[in-house]
C-alpha positions in Angstrom: 8.0 1.7 15.1 8.9 4.3 17.8 6.6 7.4 18.0 9.6 9.8 17.2 10.2 7.9 13.9 6.6 7.7 13.0 6.4 11.5 13.2 9.3 11.9 10.7 7.3 10.2 8.0 6.5 12.2 4.8 2.9 11.7 3.8 1.5 11.9 0.2 -2.3 12.4 -0.4 -4.1 10.5 -3.1 -7.6 8.9 -3.7 -6.0 6.6 -6.3 -3.9 4.5 -4.1 -4.4 0.9 -3.4 -2.9 -2.2 -1.6 -2.9 -5.7 -2.9 -1.7 -9.1 -1.9 -1.1 -12.4 -3.6 -1.3 -14.9 -0.9 1.0 -17.8 -0.9 -1.1 -20.5 0.6 -4.0 -22.4 -1.0 -7.6 -21.4 -0.2 -8.3 -25.1 1.0 -5.9 -27.1 3.0 -7.3 -30.3 1.3 -6.4 -29.3 -2.4 -3.1 -27.6 -3.2 -4.5 -27.1 -6.8 -6.9 -24.5 -6.0 -5.4 -21.1 -6.8 -5.3 -18.4 -4.2 -7.4 -15.2 -4.7 -5.6 -11.9 -4.8 -6.9 -9.3 -2.3 -7.3 -5.7 -2.9 -8.0 -2.7 -0.7 -8.4 0.9 -2.2 -7.9 4.1 -0.1 -11.1 5.3 1.4 -13.0 8.4 0.2 -14.5 9.7 3.4 -13.1 12.6 5.5 -9.5 13.4 5.3 -8.1 9.8 5.3 -6.6 10.1 1.8 -4.2 12.8 3.2 -2.2 10.0 4.7 -2.5 7.4 1.9 1.2 6.9 1.3 4.0 7.7 3.7 7.8 7.2 3.6 10.4 7.0 6.4 14.0 6.7 5.3 14.9 4.5 8.2 12.1 2.0 7.7 10.4 2.2 4.2 7.0 2.8 3.1 3.8 3.0 5.1 0.2 3.2 3.9 -2.7 4.8 5.7 -3.1 7.4 8.3 -3.9 4.8 11.1 -0.6 2.9 10.0 -2.8 0.4 8.1 0.4 -1.3 6.7 3.8 -0.3 7.8 7.1 -1.9 6.4 9.4 -1.7 9.3 13.1 -2.7 10.1 14.2 -6.4 9.4 11.6 -6.7 6.5 8.6 -7.1 8.8 5.1 -5.9 8.2 2.9 -4.4 10.9 -0.6 -3.1 11.0 -2.3 -0.9 13.5 -5.6 -1.8 11.7 -7.6 -0.5 8.7 -8.1 3.2 8.6 -7.3 4.7 5.2 -7.7 1.4 3.5 -10.8 0.1 5.0 -10.6 -3.4 3.3 -6.9 -4.1 4.1 -8.0 -6.2 7.2 -8.9 -9.0 4.6 -5.1 -9.7 4.3 -3.2 -7.9 7.0 -3.8 -9.0 10.5 -4.0 -6.2 13.1 -1.2 -6.1 15.8 0.8 -8.9 14.3 4.1 -8.9 12.7 4.4 -10.9 9.4 7.7 -11.5 7.5 8.0 -9.7 4.2 9.1 -11.7 1.1 8.9 -8.9 -1.4 7.2 -5.7 -2.0 7.0 -3.2 -5.0 5.8 0.4 -5.0 4.8 1.9 -8.2 3.7 5.5 -9.2 1.5 6.0 -12.2 1.8 9.3 -13.9 -1.0 10.6 -16.1 0.0 13.0 -18.9 -2.4 15.6 -20.0 -3.6 15.5 -23.6 -1.7 18.7 -24.5 1.6 17.0 -23.4 0.7 13.9 -25.5 0.1 16.1 -28.5 3.4 18.0 -28.2 5.4 14.8 -27.9 3.5 13.2 -30.9 4.3 16.3 -33.1 7.8 16.4 -32.0 8.4 12.8 -32.9 7.1 13.2 -36.4 
């Protein structure tokens, strides 16, 4: 990703963000029946690293982490400049290596306040 395009990214802060991976290869090359273990990396809580938890660039796609921990770039390639905002993502994303992306999903969880839930319930009755 070129520097000029990196600067056009819109960033969203959060402490609730996480990345996960379901590896498609077996743990042991000797036994294909052993299931793979999913990997999880939560956004860190020190300093201002949560300020750059989730980013989006219209030309490329979502990016995660202020150090470009995980970036989805053109041609469905994943690239990582190394763990920064998601310290544990190094367990499933190799630094400075392009990987082909099969599929990705981005979700947003919205929490309703209790007052909002009460007004919805009373309206439905």
